[in-house]
N, C-alpha and C positions, 0 to 999 in steps of 0.2 A: 510466517509472522505474527506473532502474537498481536492481539488486539491494543493491548497496553503499548507495545511497542511502536506500533502503527500509529497510535496517538502521539505519543512524543514525537516521531518524525514529522508528521502534520503539522504541529504546534512549531517544531522547528522551521520547516519548510514555509510556514506563516508568516514567521517573526524572519526570514530573510528576505521574506518580499516586501514586509514592510521599508526593513532596512534599504533594499535596493530603489524602493518608489523613493523613500526621504531621501538618501544621497545622492540618486542621479536626478530624479526630478523636481524634486524640493515641493512646490506649489502647484505644479502642471498637471498632478495627479491625486491631490490631494483626498478626493471624494473616494478615490479605491482605498486609500489607507485608511478612511474613515469608515469606509465599509467593511473591509476588514476586521478593525477593531470593535465595531458594533457587530458583525457578524460571528464574530468569536463567544457572544455570550449565548448565542443561540445553540449552541454544540456543549460549552462545559457544563459539568456537573456541579460544580461550585461557583455559581454565580456572584453570590454573597460575598464568598472569600474573594475571588477573583478582582471585584469592583471595589473593594475596601483596598485591598494591597495594593491594584491599580492605583487609586487616587492618591492614597498615601506614599507611594514610591513615585508616582508624577509629581507630586509638591516638592519632594525630598530630592529628584532629579533636576527638576527645574531651578530651583533654588542653589543645587550645587553649580550647574552650568550657566544658571545668570552671575553668579559669584565669579566665575572665571573669565566670565566675557567682560563682566565688569571691571575688572583684575587686569584684564590685558592679556590673559593667556589666549583666549579663542577672539576671532574676528570672522563675523557672519556679513556676507554681501546681501544674504536674504534680506526683505523686509521683515519687521518681527511687529507686533500685534500686541501693545500690552505688557509684554514681558521682554527681557532685554534677550532672547533666544527666540530663534525661527519657531513657528508654531509645529513644523515638522519635525524638528528637534524634540517638542512635547511630545509629538504622537510615537517618536520613535521610543521616548521612557515610556509610554504605555503599553506599547507591543512588547518589550523587553519586560515590563512587571508580569506581563499575562504569560512569561515561558517561566515563571519562578516556579509556580505550581504544577508545570506540566512537564515540558521538555528539560526542565533543569531541576527538577524535583528530586532525583535522586542525590542530588547535594545538599539537601536542606539541614543533614547532621552533621555534615563535614564543613566547619567555618573555615577550619585553616585551610584546607583544598580552595572552599572560596576565596580566599583571601589571596592564594598565590593565583588561581586562575585572572580574578579581576586586576591582580597587578599586570598581570600578562595581556589579556584579553581587552580590557577596557581601555588601554592607550594603543592598542593595535589598532581597532575600530575607529577611535577618533582620528589615527593616523592614516587609515584606509580614507576617510570622510575627506581629510586633509586632501591627500594625493587625486582625489576625483573632484576637488573644487568646491566641497559643501562648507568647509571652516578651513579659516585662515590660523596661522600659527605665527604671530607676529616676532615671538621671541624663537629661540633656539631648539632644533627640533629634540635635542637631548634633553634640556631644562623643562620645556613642555610635556615630553612624554615620561621625563622622570616624576615632575609634579602631578600627571595622571596615573601613574604607577602606585604610588603614595596614596591618595583618592580612592583609587579604584581597588585596591588592596583594601581600605576599610569599609568601602561602600557597598560592594558587592556582599560581603556575608552581613552586613547591615538591612539590604534589601531581602535578602533570604529570611533574617531574623525579625524582619517586618512581614512578611509574607506569612511564616508560621505562626507568629503571635496571632494575625486576622483568622488564621485556619482554625486555632486552638479557641480562641475565643468565641467564635462564631457555630463551633463545632459545641461548646460548652452551653449556649446558649439554647441551641437547635436539640441538646439533650434535655434541660430546663422544659423547654415548652412540650416535648414529646413526654 
C-alpha cells in the first residue's frame, strides 16, 4: 500500500475513533478526544493550514448546530458549556475539519459530488447519533433528515471551499516568504 493511501486510511480511522468517542461516551473520555485532536498536529505536514481550516470550520459548524438546537431541530441531554451544543460535538466538528485535507482531499475539486455526499452522509451521521442516544430529534425523522440533507448539501462543499482557500492563502504566504 502506498504511503499516501496509508495516511488517508489512518486519518479516516482516526476520525472514526473521535466519532465513536463523541457519540458513545460524550464527555466520559473527553481527554482521549482532545489527545487525538492535539496528536494530529504532531503528524500533519500542513499544521497551519489544518489549524486555520479547523478553527473556521469549527466556528461554522458550531453556529449551524447551535442554530438547529435553538430552532428545536436537535435536543441534547448532555450538558453544554458556553454554547448551545455539547463540547463533544464541537470536538467532532474539529475532527471532521481535519479530514478535509487528508482522507477527504480527493473531493476538493468536486464540489457537486461534495454536495451529494453531504446531503446523504451528513444526515446519516446525525441519524446514527440519534439512534445511539447522543442527540434527540423532537420533530419527525423525515423532516429532520430533510432539513439536514439541505443544510449538508451546502455545508460540505462550503467546508471544502474553506479548507482549499486556507491552503491556497497559506501556500501563497509561504511562497512569498521563501
